[in-house]
Structure formats: C-alpha cells, structure tokens
KEVO-929581 format. One record per atom (N, C-alpha, C): residue in three letters; residue number from 1; atom name; x, y negated, z negated. Coordinates in steps of 0.1 Angstrom, whole numbers. Layout:
% residues N
ALA|NUM|CA|X|Y|Z;
...
% end
This chain:
% residues 260
UNK|1|N|228|51|-285;
UNK|1|CA|222|64|-290;
UNK|1|C|224|77|-280;
UNK|2|N|224|87|-285;
UNK|2|CA|226|98|-277;
UNK|2|C|217|102|-266;
UNK|3|N|219|104|-254;
UNK|3|CA|208|107|-245;
UNK|3|C|200|119|-248;
UNK|4|N|203|128|-255;
UNK|4|CA|193|137|-259;
UNK|4|C|185|133|-267;
UNK|5|N|189|127|-279;
UNK|5|CA|179|119|-288;
UNK|5|C|172|111|-283;
UNK|6|N|173|105|-273;
UNK|6|CA|164|95|-265;
UNK|6|C|155|102|-257;
UNK|7|N|157|112|-252;
UNK|7|CA|145|119|-244;
UNK|7|C|138|126|-254;
UNK|8|N|145|131|-267;
UNK|8|CA|135|137|-275;
UNK|8|C|123|129|-280;
UNK|9|N|125|115|-281;
UNK|9|CA|115|105|-283;
UNK|9|C|106|105|-272;
UNK|10|N|110|105|-262;
UNK|10|CA|101|104|-248;
UNK|10|C|92|117|-249;
UNK|11|N|98|129|-253;
UNK|11|CA|91|142|-254;
UNK|11|C|81|141|-265;
UNK|12|N|83|135|-276;
UNK|12|CA|72|133|-286;
UNK|12|C|62|127|-281;
UNK|13|N|62|116|-272;
UNK|13|CA|50|109|-267;
UNK|13|C|44|119|-254;
UNK|14|N|53|125|-248;
UNK|14|CA|47|133|-237;
UNK|14|C|54|146|-237;
UNK|15|N|49|156|-244;
UNK|15|CA|56|169|-246;
UNK|15|C|58|175|-231;
UNK|16|N|71|179|-229;
UNK|16|CA|75|185|-215;
UNK|16|C|64|198|-215;
UNK|17|N|60|206|-224;
UNK|17|CA|53|215|-222;
UNK|17|C|38|216|-215;
UNK|18|N|33|200|-213;
UNK|18|CA|22|198|-210;
UNK|18|C|20|198|-194;
UNK|19|N|34|200|-190;
UNK|19|CA|33|196|-173;
UNK|19|C|27|209|-168;
UNK|20|N|20|206|-154;
UNK|20|CA|15|217|-147;
UNK|20|C|28|225|-141;
UNK|21|N|23|237|-138;
UNK|21|CA|32|249|-130;
UNK|21|C|38|243|-120;
UNK|22|N|29|233|-109;
UNK|22|CA|36|229|-98;
UNK|22|C|46|216|-99;
UNK|23|N|45|210|-111;
UNK|23|CA|53|200|-113;
UNK|23|C|68|203|-115;
UNK|24|N|74|191|-115;
UNK|24|CA|89|190|-118;
UNK|24|C|93|181|-127;
UNK|25|N|84|180|-136;
UNK|25|CA|91|169|-148;
UNK|25|C|103|173|-155;
UNK|26|N|109|164|-163;
UNK|26|CA|121|168|-169;
UNK|26|C|133|161|-164;
UNK|27|N|146|166|-166;
UNK|27|CA|156|159|-159;
UNK|27|C|159|163|-145;
UNK|28|N|160|154|-139;
UNK|28|CA|163|153|-125;
UNK|28|C|176|153|-121;
UNK|29|N|183|144|-128;
UNK|29|CA|199|141|-127;
UNK|29|C|203|141|-141;
UNK|30|N|211|150|-146;
UNK|30|CA|216|146|-158;
UNK|30|C|231|146|-160;
UNK|31|N|238|136|-164;
UNK|31|CA|253|132|-161;
UNK|31|C|261|131|-175;
UNK|32|N|254|132|-186;
UNK|32|CA|261|131|-202;
UNK|32|C|253|139|-210;
UNK|33|N|259|141|-220;
UNK|33|CA|252|146|-233;
UNK|33|C|256|133|-245;
UNK|34|N|264|124|-237;
UNK|34|CA|267|114|-248;
UNK|34|C|260|102|-249;
UNK|35|N|264|91|-254;
UNK|35|CA|259|80|-257;
UNK|35|C|254|71|-246;
UNK|36|N|242|66|-246;
UNK|36|CA|239|56|-235;
UNK|36|C|233|43|-243;
UNK|37|N|232|32|-234;
UNK|37|CA|230|21|-239;
UNK|37|C|219|14|-234;
UNK|38|N|215|15|-221;
UNK|38|CA|206|9|-213;
UNK|38|C|197|16|-204;
UNK|39|N|184|15|-206;
UNK|39|CA|175|25|-197;
UNK|39|C|164|14|-191;
UNK|40|N|163|19|-178;
UNK|40|CA|154|13|-172;
UNK|40|C|141|21|-168;
UNK|41|N|129|16|-171;
UNK|41|CA|115|23|-167;
UNK|41|C|110|18|-155;
UNK|42|N|107|28|-147;
UNK|42|CA|100|27|-131;
UNK|42|C|89|40|-128;
UNK|43|N|82|34|-119;
UNK|43|CA|74|43|-116;
UNK|43|C|79|56|-109;
UNK|44|N|89|52|-99;
UNK|44|CA|95|64|-93;
UNK|44|C|108|56|-87;
UNK|45|N|117|65|-81;
UNK|45|CA|127|62|-75;
UNK|45|C|129|61|-61;
UNK|46|N|132|48|-55;
UNK|46|CA|136|46|-44;
UNK|46|C|149|38|-41;
UNK|47|N|154|34|-28;
UNK|47|CA|164|27|-24;
UNK|47|C|166|13|-35;
UNK|48|N|154|6|-36;
UNK|48|CA|156|-6|-42;
UNK|48|C|156|-6|-55;
UNK|49|N|150|5|-62;
UNK|49|CA|151|7|-75;
UNK|49|C|166|11|-80;
UNK|50|N|171|20|-72;
UNK|50|CA|185|23|-74;
UNK|50|C|194|11|-73;
UNK|51|N|193|2|-66;
UNK|51|CA|200|-9|-63;
UNK|51|C|197|-16|-77;
UNK|52|N|185|-19|-81;
UNK|52|CA|182|-28|-92;
UNK|52|C|189|-21|-107;
UNK|53|N|190|-9|-105;
UNK|53|CA|196|-2|-117;
UNK|53|C|212|-3|-117;
UNK|54|N|217|-2|-104;
UNK|54|CA|231|-4|-106;
UNK|54|C|235|-18|-108;
UNK|55|N|226|-27|-103;
UNK|55|CA|228|-42|-106;
UNK|55|C|226|-43|-122;
UNK|56|N|220|-36|-127;
UNK|56|CA|217|-37|-143;
UNK|56|C|224|-28|-151;
UNK|57|N|234|-23|-144;
UNK|57|CA|242|-13|-151;
UNK|57|C|236|-3|-161;
UNK|58|N|225|3|-156;
UNK|58|CA|217|11|-163;
UNK|58|C|223|27|-165;
UNK|59|N|222|33|-174;
UNK|59|CA|228|46|-179;
UNK|59|C|217|56|-175;
UNK|60|N|202|53|-175;
UNK|60|CA|191|64|-175;
UNK|60|C|180|57|-168;
UNK|61|N|176|62|-157;
UNK|61|CA|163|58|-152;
UNK|61|C|153|68|-158;
UNK|62|N|141|62|-164;
UNK|62|CA|130|71|-168;
UNK|62|C|119|67|-161;
UNK|63|N|114|76|-152;
UNK|63|CA|102|76|-142;
UNK|63|C|92|83|-143;
UNK|64|N|81|79|-138;
UNK|64|CA|69|87|-139;
UNK|64|C|69|99|-127;
UNK|65|N|70|96|-115;
UNK|65|CA|72|106|-103;
UNK|65|C|85|111|-102;
UNK|66|N|85|124|-101;
UNK|66|CA|97|132|-99;
UNK|66|C|104|128|-86;
UNK|67|N|119|125|-89;
UNK|67|CA|128|124|-78;
UNK|67|C|128|136|-68;
UNK|68|N|130|146|-76;
UNK|68|CA|129|162|-69;
UNK|68|C|119|168|-71;
UNK|69|N|110|172|-61;
UNK|69|CA|97|177|-62;
UNK|69|C|99|193|-59;
UNK|70|N|100|193|-45;
UNK|70|CA|101|207|-40;
UNK|70|C|118|212|-41;
UNK|71|N|119|224|-36;
UNK|71|CA|131|231|-37;
UNK|71|C|141|222|-29;
UNK|72|N|152|219|-33;
UNK|72|CA|163|215|-25;
UNK|72|C|173|223|-22;
UNK|73|N|175|225|-9;
UNK|73|CA|188|237|-4;
UNK|73|C|200|231|-5;
UNK|74|N|201|219|-2;
UNK|74|CA|215|212|-4;
UNK|74|C|211|197|-4;
UNK|75|N|222|190|-8;
UNK|75|CA|219|176|-11;
UNK|75|C|229|169|-1;
UNK|76|N|221|164|10;
UNK|76|CA|227|156|22;
UNK|76|C|226|141|21;
UNK|77|N|237|134|22;
UNK|77|CA|237|121|22;
UNK|77|C|229|114|33;
UNK|78|N|223|120|40;
UNK|78|CA|219|115|54;
UNK|78|C|205|117|52;
UNK|79|N|200|125|43;
UNK|79|CA|184|121|40;
UNK|79|C|180|114|29;
UNK|80|N|169|111|26;
UNK|80|CA|162|102|19;
UNK|80|C|167|106|3;
UNK|81|N|162|117|0;
UNK|81|CA|164|122|-13;
UNK|81|C|178|126|-16;
UNK|82|N|185|131|-8;
UNK|82|CA|201|133|-7;
UNK|82|C|208|122|-11;
UNK|83|N|203|110|-3;
UNK|83|CA|211|99|-4;
UNK|83|C|210|92|-18;
UNK|84|N|196|93|-22;
UNK|84|CA|194|87|-34;
UNK|84|C|203|93|-46;
UNK|85|N|202|106|-46;
UNK|85|CA|210|115|-54;
UNK|85|C|226|110|-55;
UNK|86|N|231|112|-43;
UNK|86|CA|244|107|-43;
UNK|86|C|248|94|-50;
UNK|87|N|241|84|-45;
UNK|87|CA|238|70|-51;
UNK|87|C|241|68|-67;
UNK|88|N|230|78|-71;
UNK|88|CA|229|77|-86;
UNK|88|C|239|82|-93;
UNK|89|N|244|95|-87;
UNK|89|CA|256|101|-94;
UNK|89|C|267|93|-94;
UNK|90|N|269|86|-79;
UNK|90|CA|282|77|-78;
UNK|90|C|282|68|-88;
UNK|91|N|273|61|-94;
UNK|91|CA|270|51|-103;
UNK|91|C|267|56|-119;
UNK|92|N|268|69|-119;
UNK|92|CA|268|73|-132;
UNK|92|C|254|70|-139;
UNK|93|N|242|71|-130;
UNK|93|CA|228|71|-136;
UNK|93|C|221|84|-137;
UNK|94|N|215|90|-148;
UNK|94|CA|209|99|-150;
UNK|94|C|195|95|-148;
UNK|95|N|185|106|-145;
UNK|95|CA|171|105|-142;
UNK|95|C|165|115|-148;
UNK|96|N|155|109|-154;
UNK|96|CA|143|120|-161;
UNK|96|C|130|116|-158;
UNK|97|N|121|125|-158;
UNK|97|CA|107|122|-151;
UNK|97|C|96|128|-160;
UNK|98|N|87|120|-163;
UNK|98|CA|76|125|-171;
UNK|98|C|62|122|-163;
UNK|99|N|59|132|-156;
UNK|99|CA|46|132|-144;
UNK|99|C|34|136|-151;
UNK|100|N|31|148|-151;
UNK|100|CA|19|152|-156;
UNK|100|C|17|153|-168;
UNK|101|N|30|154|-179;
UNK|101|CA|28|154|-193;
UNK|101|C|23|139|-196;
UNK|102|N|28|126|-188;
UNK|102|CA|23|116|-192;
UNK|102|C|9|112|-190;
UNK|103|N|6|119|-176;
UNK|103|CA|-9|118|-175;
UNK|103|C|-19|123|-183;
UNK|104|N|-15|135|-191;
UNK|104|CA|-23|142|-197;
UNK|104|C|-22|141|-214;
UNK|105|N|-11|133|-219;
UNK|105|CA|-11|131|-231;
UNK|105|C|-19|123|-238;
UNK|106|N|-20|122|-251;
UNK|106|CA|-29|113|-257;
UNK|106|C|-19|98|-257;
UNK|107|N|-27|88|-254;
UNK|107|CA|-22|75|-250;
UNK|107|C|-16|74|-239;
UNK|108|N|-14|83|-228;
UNK|108|CA|-8|82|-217;
UNK|108|C|-14|74|-206;
UNK|109|N|-11|79|-195;
UNK|109|CA|-17|71|-183;
UNK|109|C|-31|69|-182;
UNK|110|N|-38|82|-182;
UNK|110|CA|-54|81|-184;
UNK|110|C|-60|71|-195;
UNK|111|N|-55|75|-206;
UNK|111|CA|-61|69|-219;
UNK|111|C|-57|54|-216;
UNK|112|N|-48|48|-212;
UNK|112|CA|-43|34|-213;
UNK|112|C|-51|27|-200;
UNK|113|N|-54|36|-189;
UNK|113|CA|-60|29|-179;
UNK|113|C|-76|25|-184;
UNK|114|N|-82|33|-191;
UNK|114|CA|-93|27|-198;
UNK|114|C|-92|15|-206;
UNK|115|N|-80|15|-214;
UNK|115|CA|-79|5|-222;
UNK|115|C|-77|-10|-214;
UNK|116|N|-68|-7|-204;
UNK|116|CA|-65|-19|-193;
UNK|116|C|-79|-25|-188;
UNK|117|N|-89|-15|-185;
UNK|117|CA|-101|-20|-179;
UNK|117|C|-110|-23|-189;
UNK|118|N|-107|-24|-203;
UNK|118|CA|-113|-30|-213;
UNK|118|C|-129|-21|-215;
UNK|119|N|-127|-7|-214;
UNK|119|CA|-137|2|-217;
UNK|119|C|-138|9|-230;
UNK|120|N|-147|12|-234;
UNK|120|CA|-151|15|-249;
UNK|120|C|-154|30|-251;
UNK|121|N|-153|36|-260;
UNK|121|CA|-155|52|-262;
UNK|121|C|-151|60|-252;
UNK|122|N|-135|60|-252;
UNK|122|CA|-130|66|-241;
UNK|122|C|-128|80|-247;
UNK|123|N|-131|91|-238;
UNK|123|CA|-130|104|-241;
UNK|123|C|-129|112|-230;
UNK|124|N|-125|126|-230;
UNK|124|CA|-126|135|-219;
UNK|124|C|-141|136|-216;
UNK|125|N|-142|137|-201;
UNK|125|CA|-154|139|-197;
UNK|125|C|-161|151|-193;
UNK|126|N|-151|161|-194;
UNK|126|CA|-155|175|-192;
UNK|126|C|-151|185|-203;
UNK|127|N|-162|191|-209;
UNK|127|CA|-161|201|-220;
UNK|127|C|-151|212|-217;
UNK|128|N|-144|213|-227;
UNK|128|CA|-132|228|-223;
UNK|128|C|-124|224|-212;
UNK|129|N|-120|212|-210;
UNK|129|CA|-110|208|-200;
UNK|129|C|-98|213|-200;
UNK|130|N|-92|223|-193;
UNK|130|CA|-79|227|-194;
UNK|130|C|-68|218|-188;
UNK|131|N|-71|208|-178;
UNK|131|CA|-63|201|-173;
UNK|131|C|-61|189|-182;
UNK|132|N|-70|184|-188;
UNK|132|CA|-70|171|-197;
UNK|132|C|-68|158|-190;
UNK|133|N|-70|156|-176;
UNK|133|CA|-67|143|-170;
UNK|133|C|-79|133|-172;
UNK|134|N|-90|139|-168;
UNK|134|CA|-103|129|-167;
UNK|134|C|-105|123|-178;
UNK|135|N|-111|109|-179;
UNK|135|CA|-115|103|-192;
UNK|135|C|-126|97|-187;
UNK|136|N|-136|93|-195;
UNK|136|CA|-147|85|-191;
UNK|136|C|-150|73|-203;
UNK|137|N|-154|62|-203;
UNK|137|CA|-158|52|-211;
UNK|137|C|-167|43|-207;
UNK|138|N|-173|35|-213;
UNK|138|CA|-184|25|-212;
UNK|138|C|-179|10|-211;
UNK|139|N|-186|4|-202;
UNK|139|CA|-184|-11|-202;
UNK|139|C|-191|-16|-215;
UNK|140|N|-188|-27|-219;
UNK|140|CA|-194|-34|-232;
UNK|140|C|-209|-38|-226;
UNK|141|N|-218|-39|-237;
UNK|141|CA|-230|-45|-232;
UNK|141|C|-239|-37|-224;
UNK|142|N|-246|-41|-212;
UNK|142|CA|-253|-34|-202;
UNK|142|C|-246|-33|-191;
UNK|143|N|-233|-34|-190;
UNK|143|CA|-227|-31|-179;
UNK|143|C|-226|-42|-168;
UNK|144|N|-222|-38|-156;
UNK|144|CA|-223|-51|-146;
UNK|144|C|-225|-45|-132;
UNK|145|N|-227|-55|-123;
UNK|145|CA|-228|-49|-109;
UNK|145|C|-215|-46|-104;
UNK|146|N|-216|-36|-94;
UNK|146|CA|-205|-30|-88;
UNK|146|C|-194|-40|-83;
UNK|147|N|-199|-51|-77;
UNK|147|CA|-191|-61|-70;
UNK|147|C|-183|-68|-79;
UNK|148|N|-188|-70|-91;
UNK|148|CA|-183|-77|-103;
UNK|148|C|-173|-68|-109;
UNK|149|N|-176|-57|-111;
UNK|149|CA|-166|-47|-117;
UNK|149|C|-154|-45|-108;
UNK|150|N|-155|-44|-97;
UNK|150|CA|-144|-44|-90;
UNK|150|C|-135|-57|-89;
UNK|151|N|-139|-70|-89;
UNK|151|CA|-132|-81|-92;
UNK|151|C|-123|-79|-106;
UNK|152|N|-133|-76|-118;
UNK|152|CA|-127|-75|-129;
UNK|152|C|-116|-64|-128;
UNK|153|N|-117|-53|-123;
UNK|153|CA|-107|-42|-121;
UNK|153|C|-93|-47|-115;
UNK|154|N|-97|-53|-104;
UNK|154|CA|-86|-59|-97;
UNK|154|C|-77|-68|-105;
UNK|155|N|-85|-77|-113;
UNK|155|CA|-74|-86|-122;
UNK|155|C|-69|-79|-131;
UNK|156|N|-76|-68|-139;
UNK|156|CA|-70|-64|-149;
UNK|156|C|-57|-54|-145;
UNK|157|N|-58|-46|-133;
UNK|157|CA|-48|-39|-128;
UNK|157|C|-35|-47|-119;
UNK|158|N|-38|-61|-118;
UNK|158|CA|-31|-70|-111;
UNK|158|C|-26|-63|-99;
UNK|159|N|-38|-60|-90;
UNK|159|CA|-38|-54|-78;
UNK|159|C|-47|-61|-69;
UNK|160|N|-45|-67|-58;
UNK|160|CA|-55|-73|-47;
UNK|160|C|-65|-62|-47;
UNK|161|N|-79|-69|-46;
UNK|161|CA|-91|-58|-44;
UNK|161|C|-90|-55|-28;
UNK|162|N|-81|-61|-20;
UNK|162|CA|-81|-57|-6;
UNK|162|C|-76|-44|-5;
UNK|163|N|-69|-39|-15;
UNK|163|CA|-63|-23|-15;
UNK|163|C|-72|-16|-18;
UNK|164|N|-83|-18|-23;
UNK|164|CA|-94|-10|-30;
UNK|164|C|-103|-5|-17;
UNK|165|N|-108|8|-19;
UNK|165|CA|-120|12|-11;
UNK|165|C|-129|17|-20;
UNK|166|N|-141|14|-15;
UNK|166|CA|-153|17|-23;
UNK|166|C|-163|26|-16;
UNK|167|N|-167|38|-21;
UNK|167|CA|-180|44|-14;
UNK|167|C|-190|46|-23;
UNK|168|N|-202|42|-20;
UNK|168|CA|-214|41|-28;
UNK|168|C|-224|31|-25;
UNK|169|N|-233|30|-36;
UNK|169|CA|-244|18|-31;
UNK|169|C|-237|6|-34;
UNK|170|N|-240|-3|-26;
UNK|170|CA|-237|-17|-25;
UNK|170|C|-241|-25|-38;
UNK|171|N|-254|-21|-41;
UNK|171|CA|-261|-28|-52;
UNK|171|C|-260|-20|-67;
UNK|172|N|-250|-11|-67;
UNK|172|CA|-250|-4|-78;
UNK|172|C|-248|-10|-90;
UNK|173|N|-253|-8|-104;
UNK|173|CA|-250|-11|-114;
UNK|173|C|-242|-1|-123;
UNK|174|N|-230|-4|-129;
UNK|174|CA|-223|7|-136;
UNK|174|C|-222|3|-151;
UNK|175|N|-221|14|-158;
UNK|175|CA|-220|14|-173;
UNK|175|C|-210|24|-177;
UNK|176|N|-213|36|-174;
UNK|176|CA|-205|48|-177;
UNK|176|C|-195|49|-165;
UNK|177|N|-181|49|-168;
UNK|177|CA|-172|51|-156;
UNK|177|C|-162|62|-161;
UNK|178|N|-158|71|-150;
UNK|178|CA|-151|81|-153;
UNK|178|C|-138|78|-145;
UNK|179|N|-126|84|-146;
UNK|179|CA|-116|83|-139;
UNK|179|C|-105|92|-140;
UNK|180|N|-95|94|-130;
UNK|180|CA|-84|100|-131;
UNK|180|C|-74|94|-123;
UNK|181|N|-64|90|-131;
UNK|181|CA|-54|80|-123;
UNK|181|C|-46|90|-116;
UNK|182|N|-39|84|-102;
UNK|182|CA|-34|91|-93;
UNK|182|C|-41|94|-83;
UNK|183|N|-41|111|-80;
UNK|183|CA|-50|116|-68;
UNK|183|C|-60|125|-77;
UNK|184|N|-71|124|-80;
UNK|184|CA|-80|131|-87;
UNK|184|C|-94|134|-79;
UNK|185|N|-93|136|-66;
UNK|185|CA|-107|138|-59;
UNK|185|C|-113|151|-61;
UNK|186|N|-105|160|-66;
UNK|186|CA|-110|175|-69;
UNK|186|C|-121|175|-81;
UNK|187|N|-123|161|-90;
UNK|187|CA|-131|161|-102;
UNK|187|C|-144|151|-98;
UNK|188|N|-148|149|-85;
UNK|188|CA|-159|141|-82;
UNK|188|C|-172|149|-87;
UNK|189|N|-170|162|-85;
UNK|189|CA|-184|169|-92;
UNK|189|C|-186|168|-106;
UNK|190|N|-175|169|-113;
UNK|190|CA|-174|170|-127;
UNK|190|C|-178|155|-132;
UNK|191|N|-173|145|-126;
UNK|191|CA|-178|131|-129;
UNK|191|C|-192|129|-128;
UNK|192|N|-199|135|-117;
UNK|192|CA|-212|133|-115;
UNK|192|C|-219|141|-124;
UNK|193|N|-217|153|-128;
UNK|193|CA|-222|161|-138;
UNK|193|C|-220|154|-152;
UNK|194|N|-210|147|-155;
UNK|194|CA|-207|140|-166;
UNK|194|C|-218|128|-168;
UNK|195|N|-225|124|-159;
UNK|195|CA|-234|112|-157;
UNK|195|C|-226|100|-156;
UNK|196|N|-214|101|-149;
UNK|196|CA|-206|89|-148;
UNK|196|C|-216|79|-136;
UNK|197|N|-219|67|-137;
UNK|197|CA|-221|56|-126;
UNK|197|C|-211|55|-117;
UNK|198|N|-198|55|-121;
UNK|198|CA|-187|51|-111;
UNK|198|C|-176|63|-116;
UNK|199|N|-169|66|-105;
UNK|199|CA|-157|73|-106;
UNK|199|C|-146|67|-99;
UNK|200|N|-136|65|-107;
UNK|200|CA|-121|58|-102;
UNK|200|C|-111|67|-100;
UNK|201|N|-104|67|-89;
UNK|201|CA|-93|73|-87;
UNK|201|C|-84|70|-75;
UNK|202|N|-73|77|-70;
UNK|202|CA|-67|70|-60;
UNK|202|C|-65|81|-47;
UNK|203|N|-61|78|-36;
UNK|203|CA|-60|88|-26;
UNK|203|C|-72|95|-22;
UNK|204|N|-81|88|-21;
UNK|204|CA|-93|94|-17;
UNK|204|C|-95|96|-3;
UNK|205|N|-98|107|2;
UNK|205|CA|-96|111|18;
UNK|205|C|-111|110|23;
UNK|206|N|-114|108|35;
UNK|206|CA|-125|105|43;
UNK|206|C|-136|117|36;
UNK|207|N|-132|129|38;
UNK|207|CA|-143|139|35;
UNK|207|C|-148|139|20;
UNK|208|N|-138|135|11;
UNK|208|CA|-139|135|-2;
UNK|208|C|-149|122|-3;
UNK|209|N|-147|112|2;
UNK|209|CA|-155|101|3;
UNK|209|C|-173|104|7;
UNK|210|N|-174|113|15;
UNK|210|CA|-185|118|23;
UNK|210|C|-192|127|12;
UNK|211|N|-182|136|7;
UNK|211|CA|-188|145|-5;
UNK|211|C|-194|137|-16;
UNK|212|N|-187|126|-18;
UNK|212|CA|-193|116|-31;
UNK|212|C|-205|111|-26;
UNK|213|N|-208|106|-15;
UNK|213|CA|-220|102|-11;
UNK|213|C|-229|109|-10;
UNK|214|N|-227|123|-6;
UNK|214|CA|-239|133|-6;
UNK|214|C|-242|137|-19;
UNK|215|N|-235|136|-32;
UNK|215|CA|-240|141|-43;
UNK|215|C|-244|130|-51;
UNK|216|N|-242|116|-45;
UNK|216|CA|-249|104|-51;
UNK|216|C|-237|98|-59;
UNK|217|N|-226|99|-57;
UNK|217|CA|-216|93|-69;
UNK|217|C|-210|81|-62;
UNK|218|N|-209|71|-69;
UNK|218|CA|-202|60|-65;
UNK|218|C|-188|60|-69;
UNK|219|N|-178|61|-59;
UNK|219|CA|-162|62|-61;
UNK|219|C|-156|48|-57;
UNK|220|N|-146|44|-66;
UNK|220|CA|-139|33|-64;
UNK|220|C|-124|41|-62;
UNK|221|N|-118|38|-51;
UNK|221|CA|-103|42|-47;
UNK|221|C|-93|31|-50;
UNK|222|N|-87|31|-62;
UNK|222|CA|-78|19|-63;
UNK|222|C|-63|21|-60;
UNK|223|N|-61|33|-53;
UNK|223|CA|-50|36|-46;
UNK|223|C|-39|43|-58;
UNK|224|N|-31|52|-54;
UNK|224|CA|-21|58|-62;
UNK|224|C|-13|49|-71;
UNK|225|N|-9|39|-63;
UNK|225|CA|-1|28|-70;
UNK|225|C|-10|21|-78;
UNK|226|N|-22|17|-75;
UNK|226|CA|-29|8|-82;
UNK|226|C|-34|16|-98;
UNK|227|N|-35|30|-96;
UNK|227|CA|-39|33|-108;
UNK|227|C|-27|39|-117;
UNK|228|N|-16|39|-113;
UNK|228|CA|-2|43|-119;
UNK|228|C|7|36|-123;
UNK|229|N|6|23|-116;
UNK|229|CA|19|16|-119;
UNK|229|C|18|8|-133;
UNK|230|N|7|11|-140;
UNK|230|CA|5|7|-153;
UNK|230|C|15|16|-162;
UNK|231|N|19|29|-157;
UNK|231|CA|30|35|-166;
UNK|231|C|41|30|-172;
UNK|232|N|47|19|-164;
UNK|232|CA|62|11|-168;
UNK|232|C|57|3|-182;
UNK|233|N|46|-4|-181;
UNK|233|CA|43|-13|-194;
UNK|233|C|39|-5|-205;
UNK|234|N|33|7|-202;
UNK|234|CA|27|16|-212;
UNK|234|C|39|22|-219;
UNK|235|N|47|28|-211;
UNK|235|CA|59|37|-218;
UNK|235|C|69|26|-225;
UNK|236|N|71|15|-219;
UNK|236|CA|79|5|-227;
UNK|236|C|75|2|-239;
UNK|237|N|61|2|-241;
UNK|237|CA|55|-3|-252;
UNK|237|C|57|8|-263;
UNK|238|N|59|21|-259;
UNK|238|CA|58|33|-267;
UNK|238|C|74|32|-273;
UNK|239|N|81|28|-265;
UNK|239|CA|97|30|-268;
UNK|239|C|101|18|-277;
UNK|240|N|95|7|-279;
UNK|240|CA|98|-4|-284;
UNK|240|C|106|-3|-298;
UNK|241|N|102|9|-305;
UNK|241|CA|106|9|-319;
UNK|241|C|120|13|-317;
UNK|242|N|126|18|-304;
UNK|242|CA|138|21|-305;
UNK|242|C|149|11|-304;
UNK|243|N|154|6|-317;
UNK|243|CA|160|-6|-317;
UNK|243|C|174|-7|-311;
UNK|244|N|181|6|-313;
UNK|244|CA|195|7|-308;
UNK|244|C|198|9|-294;
UNK|245|N|187|9|-286;
UNK|245|CA|189|12|-271;
UNK|245|C|182|-1|-264;
UNK|246|N|186|-6|-254;
UNK|246|CA|180|-17|-245;
UNK|246|C|172|-9|-234;
UNK|247|N|160|-11|-235;
UNK|247|CA|150|-8|-225;
UNK|247|C|144|-18|-217;
UNK|248|N|146|-17|-203;
UNK|248|CA|140|-28|-194;
UNK|248|C|131|-23|-186;
UNK|249|N|122|-32|-180;
UNK|249|CA|113|-29|-170;
UNK|249|C|119|-30|-157;
UNK|250|N|116|-22|-146;
UNK|250|CA|120|-23|-134;
UNK|250|C|109|-34|-128;
UNK|251|N|113|-43|-121;
UNK|251|CA|106|-51|-115;
UNK|251|C|102|-50|-99;
UNK|252|N|108|-40|-94;
UNK|252|CA|107|-35|-78;
UNK|252|C|92|-32|-76;
UNK|253|N|87|-39|-67;
UNK|253|CA|73|-37|-62;
UNK|253|C|73|-22|-53;
UNK|254|N|69|-13|-58;
UNK|254|CA|68|-1|-53;
UNK|254|C|55|2|-43;
UNK|255|N|46|-6|-42;
UNK|255|CA|35|-3|-36;
UNK|255|C|39|-2|-20;
UNK|256|N|37|9|-14;
UNK|256|CA|41|9|-1;
UNK|256|C|33|4|10;
UNK|257|N|19|0|7;
UNK|257|CA|11|-7|15;
UNK|257|C|11|-20|15;
UNK|258|N|8|-27|29;
UNK|258|CA|9|-41|31;
UNK|258|C|-6|-46|37;
UNK|259|N|-10|-57|33;
UNK|259|CA|-20|-61|39;
UNK|259|C|-15|-71|50;
UNK|260|N|-22|-67|62;
UNK|260|CA|-18|-76|73;
UNK|260|C|-29|-82|82;
% end
C-alpha cells in the first residue's frame, strides 16, 4: 500500500485540520512516497519503541504524541530527540503523529475512554465547545461508590490503582462522570457546571486539586499514560479493514512511573 494512501485512511478517522494551533500532528519523519507493508502503532516514540520497530522491520510508526513538538534548530545525535530521529532515518522508518486530532475526533480517545469505562449516553459536556475534548457519560443503574468505581476503572484501563490520585469526598456516590484524556485540568469548572459527580483526567497538579475541592468537584487523576494508552488498541481497531497492510501493536510499556 502506498504510504500516502495509508495516511489518507488515518486522516479520514482523525482529520488533520482538527489539530490545535500549538500542536504538531502530521508527518514527523517522511522517508518515502512509495509502498509500505508494515505499520506499528504506539502511544509515542522512545528508544525502546524504536528498538521494537527495528526488530519488527517496520516501515511506519503511527503514534499519538508527536516526536517533534517544539522548534528544532539542529538534529544532534547526542540529545534524546536527535538520537531517535537519526536511528529512525538510519533504519528507514517514517513517523506520523495524530495527537489532538485523535483526541477530538468522533470515536477517538475521549469517546473510546467512556466506552472502556462502560459509560452510557456519552456526549460533549460543554455547549458550544470549540475544543471538543470533554465528554460526559453515566454509569448504568444508580451509579456506585467512588471507591468501587476507582477499582472498576483500574481494571478497565489495565492500570494499577496505586497510580491514581483522587481529590474529593471519600464517601462520594457517582453517577454522571465527565472526563478529558491526557491533561485537562483547565476544564474543572466546566465539569462542575455540567453537573458531573466526578471528573477524570491526568496530570492534575496540586493547585488544581485544591481548586476542585474548593468548588466541590470530585476529581480522579488516572495519569496521562493511564488515560491515553488506549490510543493503540482503538486506532488498530479502526484500521483493521485495511487487509493489504500489516498493522501491529507496540507492546513496550511506556508508563514512565514506577511504584516503589
């Protein structure tokens, strides 16, 4: 399959025009306009992912987080990003990122996150929301206690609950849940205004947790990795129809945190 035809299929799912101005989705490294036969899907690029891609003779890495985010003035083999770029080029591996487009698109990270948690009636929770990230949904029946929900979420996301942080009432009962995968602390007030019993995101800082407590909002921080590692299985499921190309899942554990 031609590499441009494959990326056209990706962009049907997550149109590149959905990306934020500050984002750098799209081509990170493009080494050919010709045929490719093997694609690996990963959350992001690091040394282990590159090693896995080389081992599996990959033509293209399809990732969520951009390899190149800020301006690069030079490619230096002695720094992290430069070394990754050199290794990828050396082994003929192109890289394409779909970051905010896949966060915002229909069926992307945020819609799928709610499905993984078993929530119903998933919809945007802010009216006239230009960003299109935040979703809300409801637990079946009468909902559940927060401690039971956290256990359930950890199992569904396949992440040890020890990686989670919770700020709110210990005896809370939750029914309506709002979320933004990745880092979405800026939507705390919107979640409260939307009547969410619980708001889920990642990368919650101390002062944001204090703000949530002050406005009476229960918040669960599942971690950036915990809320976005579902990208891989979701993207692969959407590309399964492409029989003329081999698409494999990267099995490298990219969670940078370790419980000690």
